[in-house]
C-alpha positions as CSV (number, residue, x, y, z in Angstrom):
1,M,54.1,12.5,-153.8
2,D,51.3,10.4,-152.3
3,A,48.8,12.0,-154.9
4,N,50.7,10.2,-157.6
5,I,50.0,6.7,-156.3
6,I,47.2,4.8,-158.2
7,D,45.6,1.8,-156.6
8,V,45.3,-0.8,-159.5
9,I,44.2,-3.9,-157.6
10,D,40.6,-5.0,-158.3
11,E,38.4,-4.5,-155.3
12,D,37.3,-8.2,-155.5
13,L,41.0,-9.2,-155.3
14,K,41.5,-6.8,-152.4
15,N,38.7,-8.5,-150.4
16,Q,39.8,-12.0,-151.2
17,I,43.4,-11.4,-150.1
18,K,42.0,-9.8,-146.9
19,K,39.8,-12.7,-146.2
20,E,42.7,-15.2,-146.9
21,I,45.1,-13.3,-144.6
22,N,42.5,-13.0,-141.8
23,G,41.6,-16.5,-141.9
24,M,45.1,-17.9,-142.4
25,T,46.2,-20.5,-139.8
26,F,49.4,-22.8,-139.6
27,T,50.8,-25.6,-137.9
28,K,54.5,-26.5,-137.3
29,N,56.1,-29.9,-137.0
30,F,59.7,-30.5,-136.4
31,R,61.0,-33.1,-139.0
32,S,64.5,-33.4,-137.6
33,P,66.8,-31.4,-135.4
34,T,67.8,-29.4,-138.6
35,A,64.4,-29.2,-140.3
36,E,60.8,-28.2,-139.7
37,E,57.7,-28.0,-141.9
38,W,54.9,-25.6,-141.7
39,Y,51.3,-26.4,-142.9
40,I,49.5,-23.3,-144.2
41,F,45.8,-23.3,-144.0
42,L,43.6,-20.8,-145.9
43,P,39.9,-20.5,-145.9
44,S,39.1,-20.8,-149.6
45,Y,41.8,-23.3,-150.6
46,K,42.5,-27.0,-149.8
47,D,44.6,-29.9,-151.0
48,P,42.4,-31.8,-153.5
49,V,43.6,-35.2,-152.4
50,S,43.5,-35.1,-148.5
51,G,41.2,-31.8,-148.0
52,G,43.9,-30.6,-145.9
53,A,46.3,-27.7,-145.9
54,P,46.8,-26.1,-149.5
55,G,50.4,-25.3,-148.8
56,K,53.5,-26.5,-147.1
57,T,56.7,-25.2,-146.3
58,I,59.9,-27.2,-145.5
59,I,62.7,-25.3,-143.8
60,H,66.2,-27.1,-143.6
61,Y,69.1,-25.5,-141.6
62,N,72.6,-26.4,-142.7
63,L,74.8,-25.7,-139.8
64,Y,78.3,-25.4,-140.6
65,D,80.1,-24.6,-137.4
66,T,79.1,-21.6,-135.1
67,K,79.7,-18.9,-137.8
68,H,77.7,-20.1,-140.9
69,I,74.1,-21.0,-141.0
70,F,72.4,-21.7,-144.3
71,I,68.6,-22.0,-144.8
72,N,66.9,-23.9,-147.5
73,T,63.3,-23.4,-148.0
74,T,60.9,-25.4,-150.1
75,I,57.4,-24.1,-150.7
76,I,54.7,-26.5,-152.0
77,F,51.3,-25.3,-153.3
78,D,48.8,-28.2,-153.3
79,D,45.6,-26.5,-154.4
80,P,45.7,-25.8,-158.1
81,A,43.7,-22.7,-157.7
82,L,46.9,-21.1,-156.1
83,H,48.7,-21.5,-159.5
84,K,46.5,-19.2,-161.3
85,S,48.4,-16.5,-162.9
86,E,45.7,-13.7,-162.3
């Protein structure tokens, strides 16, 4: 079965992905008792305005008693290069 698997990702793209994953760092800030935000730093990308993190994630927890917890997540990509479809 493994002989039928074909790797179609370009070698340059593979190397770029590996570089970004190996160089990825993040920080976590608490916004409130039910929310936190994460700043994701990648070696090849940056926020064009501040020069900081190219991505931010906001996680908000809705606590509706002891049995129900709903998690809402917002992901923001600040570097336009992260929006390229290829």
